[in-house]
N, C-alpha and C positions, 0 to 999 in steps of 0.2 A: 672160161667165161668170166668177164669182169663185172663190176658193179655198175648199175644204171642210176644216174642222177637226174632229177627234174627239179630245176630251181637251185641246183647246187653244182659246183664244178668238182667237188671232192666227196662223192658218195661214200658212206661208211658201212653200207649194207647192200645186199643184192638189189633192192629198190629203195632209194632214198629220195623222198619228196619233201622239199622245203617250201613253206608258205610264208608270206610276209605279214599276214593279218588274219585275225580270227573272223573278221567280217566277211571274208570270202572263203568259200569252201575249198579244201585241198583236193577233194575228189567229189565229183557229181555224177550220179547215174541218172539217165533219162529214159523215159518210156518210148515206145515207137512213135509217139506224136511229138516228141521233143520236150515234154514236160519233165521237170526235175522230180524224181521219185525218191532219191536219198542223197544226203550230203554227209561228208565227214570233214570236220574242221580241226585244224591245229594252227595256233597263231602265236602272236608275239609273247604271250605269257601263259601258255597252257598249263604249265606246272602240274603234270599228271592228271589232266582232265581227259574225259572221253565224251565227245559230242557226236551223236549219230542221228540224223534226221534233218529234213529241210529246216533251216534257220536255227537249229538247236545250238545253244551256246554262242550265238553269233556276235555278241558284243562283250564277251568275257574279257577282262583286262588282267586282273591279278588274282582272281578267284582260283583256288587250287583244289585238287582231289574231288572234283565234281564229275558225276556221270549223268548224262542226259541222253535219253533214247526215245525219240518220237518227234514228230513235226512240232516245232516251236518250243519244245521242252527247254527250260532254262534260257530262253532266247533273250531275256533282258538282264541276265546276271552279269554284273561287272566285277564285284569283289567278294561275293559270297563264296564260301568254301565248304567242302565236305557235304555237299548236297547230292541226293539221288532223285532224279525225275524220270519216271517211266510213263509214257502215254502222251497222246497229243495234247499240247499246251499245258502239261504238268509244270507247275512252278513258273509259268510263263512270265509273270511280272516280277519275280524275285530279282532284286538288285544286290542287296548286301546281306540278306538272311543266310545263316549257316546252319549246318548240322540238321537239315530237313530231309525227310524221305517222303516223296509224294508219288503214289502209284495209282494211275487211273486217268482217263481223259479229263482234263481240266482240274485235276486235284491240286489244291492250294493255288488256284488260278491267280487270284489277286494279291497273294502274299508279296510283300516288298522287303520288309526287314525282319519279320518273325523268324525265330530260330528254334531248333530242337523239337520240331514237330514230326510225328509219324502219322501220315494220312494215306488211307487206302480206300479207293472207290471212286466211281465216276462222279465228278463235281463235289467230292467230299472236301470240306474246308474252302469252298469256292470263294465266299466272302464278297466284299465290295471293294472298289478301288482303294488302294492304300492300306489294306488290313495288315496287322502286325501282331497277331496273337502268338503265344510261344508255349513251349513245353507241354504240348497237348497231343493226345492220341485220338484220332477220329477214324472210324472204320465203318464202311457201308455206303451205299448209294446215297448221296446228298447229306451224309452225316456232317453236322456243323456247317451246313450250306451258307448260312447268313453270318457266320462268325466274323468279327472285325478286330476285337481286342480281347485281352484276357490271357490267362495262363493256367497251366495245371488242370486241364479239362480232359475228361475221358467220355467219349460219345461213341457207342457201339450199336450198330443196327441200321436197317434201312430207314433213312430219313431221321435217324436219332438226333435230337437237338437241332433240327434243321431251321428252327425259327429263333434260336438263341443268337443274340448279336454280341454279347460280351459277358464277362464274369470270370471268376476264378474258382477252381475246385468243383466245377459241375461234373456230376457223374450221371450219365443217361444210358440206360441199357434197354434195348427192345425195339420193336417195329413201330416206326412213326410216333415216337414218344418225345415230348418236349418238357423242359423243366417248368414248374408252375410260375 
């Protein structure tokens, strides 16, 4: 049995699929109604990226070592590298931010350039359009929800610091607690 190639005339493995652009999925799985349920992307400059989910990583150009798992995860990323986005629309607006970990539905949703953040929880670090805070740890549902700028913040707990918009060195621990 030989190798099978799709998009290539010289397959180098049992199944070798070559795609020409990140914007189109290399594999699409559909439900019985014909709706796309999952996509896997590999494109012009994937550089060790893994994108699984409808629209995940769809415009990546030179970003490398990214992992996106979920509908829309890292879907706006172009050059950001070393990011991990798990959950629907996690890091959805990130374009150039690097070294971020976002886990949870809409975690770090509006982040564009912020880097070195560790964010865990549904809508944690959600922010507003064009936020760019950095080097922060947010954990819990809506932790740091309104954050837009700042750095070196630690917010842990359900809605911890959810009304804080900016600042440096904030430390908030507890259930629904905000800084004075």
